[in-house]
C-alpha positions as CSV (number, residue, x, y, z in Angstrom):
1,M,-27.9,0.2,141.5
2,S,-28.8,-1.2,138.2
3,E,-26.2,-2.1,135.4
4,L,-26.4,0.1,132.3
5,D,-26.0,-0.7,128.8
6,A,-24.0,1.0,126.3
7,L,-26.8,3.6,125.4
8,G,-27.5,4.3,129.3
9,R,-30.5,2.3,129.9
10,G,-31.2,0.2,132.9
11,L,-30.8,-3.5,132.4
12,A,-33.4,-5.8,134.2
13,V,-32.3,-9.3,135.3
14,R,-34.5,-11.8,133.7
15,N,-34.7,-15.1,135.5
16,S,-38.2,-16.6,134.5
17,V,-38.7,-20.2,134.9
18,S,-41.9,-19.9,132.7
19,L,-39.9,-18.2,129.8
20,G,-37.3,-21.0,129.9
21,V,-40.1,-23.7,129.7
22,F,-42.0,-21.9,126.9
23,L,-38.6,-21.4,125.1
24,A,-38.0,-25.1,125.5
25,V,-41.3,-26.1,124.4
26,A,-41.1,-24.0,121.1
27,A,-37.6,-25.4,120.3
28,D,-38.7,-29.1,121.0
29,V,-38.8,-30.7,117.5
30,K,-41.5,-33.1,118.3
31,V,-44.2,-30.7,119.0
32,P,-46.6,-29.7,116.4
33,F,-46.9,-26.0,115.4
34,I,-49.9,-25.3,117.4
35,V,-47.8,-26.0,120.5
36,V,-45.0,-23.7,119.2
37,E,-47.9,-21.1,119.0
38,L,-48.9,-21.8,122.7
39,A,-45.7,-21.4,123.6
40,G,-45.1,-17.9,122.0
41,R,-48.4,-16.8,123.5
42,G,-47.0,-18.0,126.8
43,V,-43.9,-15.7,126.4
44,T,-46.0,-13.0,125.6
45,A,-48.5,-13.5,128.6
46,G,-45.4,-13.7,130.9
47,A,-43.9,-10.5,129.6
48,A,-47.2,-8.8,130.1
49,A,-47.6,-10.3,133.7
50,T,-44.2,-8.8,134.4
51,R,-45.0,-5.5,133.3
52,W,-48.2,-5.6,135.2
53,V,-46.4,-6.4,138.4
54,L,-43.9,-3.8,137.9
55,E,-46.2,-0.8,136.5
56,V,-49.3,-1.6,138.2
57,G,-49.3,-4.3,141.0
58,K,-46.4,-3.0,142.8
59,P,-47.3,0.9,142.9
60,L,-51.0,0.4,143.2
61,L,-51.8,-2.6,145.4
62,D,-51.2,-3.1,148.8
63,G,-48.8,-5.8,149.8
64,F,-51.2,-8.5,150.8
65,T,-53.2,-8.3,147.5
66,L,-50.0,-8.2,145.6
67,A,-48.7,-11.2,147.3
68,D,-52.1,-13.1,146.7
69,K,-51.6,-12.3,142.8
70,L,-48.1,-13.5,142.8
71,I,-48.9,-16.7,144.5
72,E,-51.7,-17.2,142.0
73,L,-49.3,-16.4,139.1
74,G,-46.5,-19.0,140.9
75,G,-49.2,-21.6,140.8
76,W,-49.6,-21.4,137.0
77,E,-45.9,-21.4,136.6
78,D,-45.6,-24.7,138.9
79,R,-48.5,-26.3,136.5
80,L,-46.2,-25.4,133.6
81,V,-43.1,-26.8,134.9
82,G,-44.8,-30.2,136.1
83,L,-46.4,-30.7,132.7
84,W,-43.1,-29.9,130.9
85,Q,-41.7,-32.5,133.3
86,E,-44.2,-35.1,132.4
87,Y,-43.9,-34.5,128.9
88,G,-40.1,-35.2,129.2
89,R,-40.6,-38.4,131.1
90,G,-43.1,-39.3,128.4
91,E,-45.9,-39.4,131.0
92,V,-48.3,-37.2,128.9
93,V,-49.7,-37.6,125.3
94,M,-49.5,-35.0,122.8
95,V,-53.0,-34.3,122.7
96,D,-53.2,-33.9,126.4
97,F,-50.0,-31.8,126.6
98,Q,-51.6,-29.5,124.1
99,A,-54.7,-29.2,126.1
100,R,-53.1,-28.5,129.4
101,L,-50.7,-26.2,127.8
102,A,-53.7,-24.3,126.3
103,E,-55.2,-24.1,129.7
104,I,-52.1,-22.7,131.3
105,V,-51.6,-20.1,128.6
106,H,-55.1,-18.8,128.6
107,A,-55.1,-18.4,132.5
108,L,-51.6,-16.5,132.2
109,E,-53.5,-14.3,129.4
110,R,-56.1,-13.5,131.6
111,W,-53.8,-12.8,134.6
112,P,-54.5,-10.9,136.9
113,T,-58.1,-11.3,137.4
114,L,-59.1,-8.4,140.0
115,S,-62.5,-7.3,140.5
116,E,-62.4,-3.4,140.8
117,G,-62.5,-1.0,138.1
118,P,-60.0,-0.1,135.5
119,V,-56.7,1.6,136.4
120,E,-56.5,4.9,135.9
121,G,-53.3,6.8,135.1
122,S,-51.3,4.1,134.3
123,S,-48.8,4.6,131.7
124,S,-48.5,1.0,130.3
125,G,-51.9,1.0,128.5
126,L,-52.3,-2.6,129.8
127,G,-55.8,-2.1,130.5
128,R,-55.7,-4.3,133.7
129,V,-57.6,-3.5,136.8
130,I,-56.8,-3.2,140.5
131,G,-58.0,-5.3,143.2
132,P,-59.6,-4.7,146.8
133,G,-57.3,-2.9,149.2
134,A,-55.5,-1.1,146.6
135,D,-53.4,1.8,147.9
136,G,-54.0,4.8,145.4
């Protein structure tokens, strides 16, 4: 049973490693504004990915296809965490940090990349597509 807020809406627990990293990047006083912007785009992409999983992936994809997509997403999160750790240890210069962060954010913005046609009947309006083996 989910917890309810004062208005009776269900609350979802947010435990996102990538959200934490993107917020830490944005709050770092040493990063240039372009990096803060990338971090903000990363937060948005992460939220869109969560919505896609809940509104499209879980209801429309078979378990194996969804698992593959989640593993792919986890790989991008692992790269983000690794990059942030390298930055914290001083192992990556800002220009490389920015380029690698941009690559990760662009990948998250494009995720998921599935080859079938557009999802029909989805109330999310995300315009995502379902993949092979989708139940539907």
